C-alpha positions, 0 to 999 in steps of 0.5 A, spaced: 499 500 499 502 507 497 499 510 504 499 516 508 503 520 511 507 527 512 505 527 519 511 529 522 514 535 525 511 542 527 504 540 524 503 534 523 499 532 516 498 525 513 496 523 507 495 515 504 496 514 497 493 508 494 497 504 490 494 502 482 497 494 483 493 488 485 495 484 490 492 477 493 487 477 499 488 472 504 486 470 510 491 474 515 489 470 521 490 463 518 497 460 517 500 462 511 500 458 505 507 455 502 509 460 496 509 458 490 514 455 486 519 461 484 516 466 489 518 469 496 525 468 499 529 461 498 530 456 503 536 459 506 537 467 505 543 469 501 550 471 505 549 478 506 555 484 504 555 491 506 559 496 503 559 500 510 566 500 514 563 495 520 567 499 525 563 505 524 556 504 521 551 499 523 551 492 520 547 486 521 547 483 527 550 475 527 543 473 529 536 475 530 534 482 528 533 488 530 526 491 532 525 499 532 519 503 530 517 510 529 512 513 535 508 518 532 505 523 538 497 526 536 501 532 536 508 533 534 513 536 540 520 534 541 518 533 548 512 529 546 516 525 541 521 523 547 515 521 552 511 517 546 518 513 545 519 512 553 511 509 553 512 504 548 519 502 551 516 501 557 511 497 555 515 492 551 521 492 557 527 495 553 529 500 548 529 501 542 534 498 538 532 502 532 528 509 533 526 511 526 526 519 525 523 523 519 528 529 517 525 535 512 530 537 507 533 543 510 530 542 518 535 542 524 539 536 525 540 533 530 534 535 534 534 535 542 529 527 541 535 525 536 540 526 541 536 522 547 535 517 543 543 516 541 544 517 549 540 512 551 544 507 546 539 507 540 541 507 533 537 512 528 534 511 521 533 517 518 529 518 512 531 524 509 527 527 503 524 534 501 527 536 494 526 535 486 532 530 484 533 534 477 535 539 483 540 534 486 542 532 479 544 540 477 549 540 483 544 546 486 544 544 492 551 541 493 552 546 499 546 544 503 547 536 501 555 538 504 552 541 510 548 535 512 553 530 511 557 534 516 551 534 520 551 526 520 558 525 520 558 529 526 554 525 530 560 520 531 555 514 531 552 509 527 546 511 524 541 509 518 540 514 512 534 513 508 534 517 502 527 518 500 523 513 502 518 511 498 520 514 491 516 509 487 509 512 489 505 515 484 504 521 487 512 523 488 512 522 480 512 530 479 519 530 484 523 523 483 521 524 475 523 517 473 527 512 476 534 514 473 532 521 475 532 518 483 539 514 481 543 519 478 541 523 484 541 517 490 549 517 487 550 524 487 548 525 494 552 518 495 559 521 492 558 528 496 558 524 503 564 520 500 568 526 499 566 529 506 568 523 509 562 520 511 563 512 514 558 512 519 551 511 515 549 505 512 545 507 506 538 504 506 534 504 500 526 503 502 520 503 496 513 500 498 513 493 498 507 494 493 512 496 489 515 490 487 508 486 486 508 490 479 514 491 478 515 499 479 520 499 485 526 495 481 527 501 476 529 506 482 534 501 485 541 505 485 545 497 485 548 494 490 555 497 489 551 504 492 546 500 497 548 497 504 541 495 507 535 493 502 528 495 504 520 495 504 515 499 507 509 494 507 501 495 509 496 491 507 493 494 501 487 499 503 480 495 503 484 489 504 485 484 508 491 482 506 497 478 510 503 481 512 506 475 508 502 476 501 504 484 502 512 482 503 513 476 499 514 479 491 520 484 495 523 478 499 523 474 493 526 480 490 532 481 495 534 474 495 538 475 489 540 480 492 546 479 497 544 485 502 541 485 509 533 486 509 530 492 512 522 492 514 522 499 514 515 501 517 510 496 517 503 496 520 496 493 521 489 498 522 484 499 527 480 497 522 482 490 523 479 490 530 483 488 536 484 480 536 485 480 528 491 486 529 494 482 534 494 476 530 496 479 524 502 482 528 504 474 530 503 472 524 507 478 520 513 475 526 513 468 524 514 471 516 520 474 519 524 469 524 523 465 518 527 469 513 534 470 516 536 475 510 531 480 514 535 483 519 531 489 521 524 490 523 520 497 524 513 499 527 510 504 524 507 506 532 502 513 529 495 514 526 494 518 519 490 524 520 484 525 517 483 517 515 479 514 521 481 507 523 483 505 517 489 509 518 490 508 525 496 504 526 498 506 533 498 500 538 496 506 544 489 503 547 489 497 544 491 492 549 491 485 545 495 488 539 500 491 544 500 485 548 502 482 541 507 487 540 510 486 546 510 478 546 515 480 539 519 485 542 521 480 548 523 474 544 531 474 544 531 474 537 529 480 537 534 483 541 541 482 539 544 487 543 542 485 549 538 492 551 533 489 556 533 494 562 
């Protein structure tokens, strides 16, 4: 599903964009059927590699997968964002391995909440976006890109960096222009970061999961030498009861041909499913992830899209059953590979 939001920062807005994609609708609460021949990940995941310096940038855990989240407060302020993350961490009993943050093109960085999450030992996933690919390619934004590179370097801490997530969304076509333009812009940004000596960032490429179902996403791939983690944002298609498995299967099948660690950068199940069904959906998602050893990070989208009603409400707050299911996942040793229990 190509959906939602720009919900972040000072004034929170959200938009859910429905992709023109065909997806098999299955019962998300029944056991997942075996994948058809040639679909989905292989029985054994490929060995994963990365272009980063493992002494400086985040690398996949040897066993298990990192668990993280974007936790969006109803009203965004720095203090509310810190409190929202603290509340979820109190519910699950340990710190999030990864805290997802969203960064507008020229917004200040790091923010007080970024500093708080780094201080508690979490790694940031910074989703950065906000300008036209042709502007980047032309060199007109080089000065600002250089400034951002220096800010990332100055953190002195490992960080996941995701430039323009969900670039394959149809509503971004006027800003992305084409897959070739996106790749050229990605390469241009990476070259500036390299010239600035930024070695603490792992580059995460993250289109929509539905973009692999209809073949749309592949045109935006910069290539294995330019990407450290491959990623997809996975939501059940609007108006369906699609399982997590059916949503991510085309992406996982694609990823199985690339020796990269896999991240699910956003995933969520809407409140429209009902409490018990949401809980079952989450636990079924956990089984998919633990069965695919190429998946090395899983991040929930714990927020509501403004104006979308229950169909755009992914927050776990106030849903005891769904929150209990997420707590069960979070407390599995598999999702706590760095031993962050408090």
